[in-house]
C-alpha positions, -999 to +999 in steps of 0.1 A: +457+113-174+442+143-155+439+177-173+473+197-174+491+169-162+521+160-181+552+137-180+575+162-192+568+188-169+594+181-142+603+215-139+571+228-126+573+198-099+604+212-087+588+245-082+563+230-063+582+212-041+602+244-032+570+259-024+560+235-003+591+235+018+592+272+023+567+283+055+581+318+059+566+334+027+528+331+016+523+303-010+506+333-035+540+353-033+564+323-041+539+308-070+541+341-084+576+347-081+583+309-096+556+316-125+532+291-117+496+294-105+483+288-072+458+263-086+482+242-102+504+242-068+475+231-051+464+208-077+499+193-076+496+191-036+464+174-038+478+146-063+508+142-041+488+133-011+464+112-027+492+086-037+489+052-020+516+045+008+535+014-001+551-003+028+575-023+007+586+007-012+593+021+022+611-012+035+633-013+001+643+022+002+657+017+038+671-014+028+691+003+001+700+028+026+717+001+051+736-017+020+748+018+009+760+029+042+776-005+050+796-006+018+804+031+025+785+044-007+809+024-031+780+001-050+767+015-082+734+004-096+745-030-108+762-040-073+732-027-055+709-045-078+727-078-070+729-072-032+690-068-032+682-098-055+703-117-031+684-103+000+649-116-017+641-082-035+634-087-073+643-055-086+662-041-118+686-015-123+662+014-124 
């Protein structure tokens, strides 16, 4: 685990995502308003960019979207898992 990285600090991750999607204000101003340092924001951004892209994960997400849309978004986790398993995706509920 890298320095300063924590599994329980999801609040900062939400703040970093907010900063990332706002292009009108400077990063420094947004960091100051949200109570995070610029350095921690840029460290987060670097970690996000270094994550390997998994084509199977992307394919699975698209398949889930198609199933959900075709079933009018009525499937819960149990039905979705069963539908994915039938299609050959060995997944669990979570």
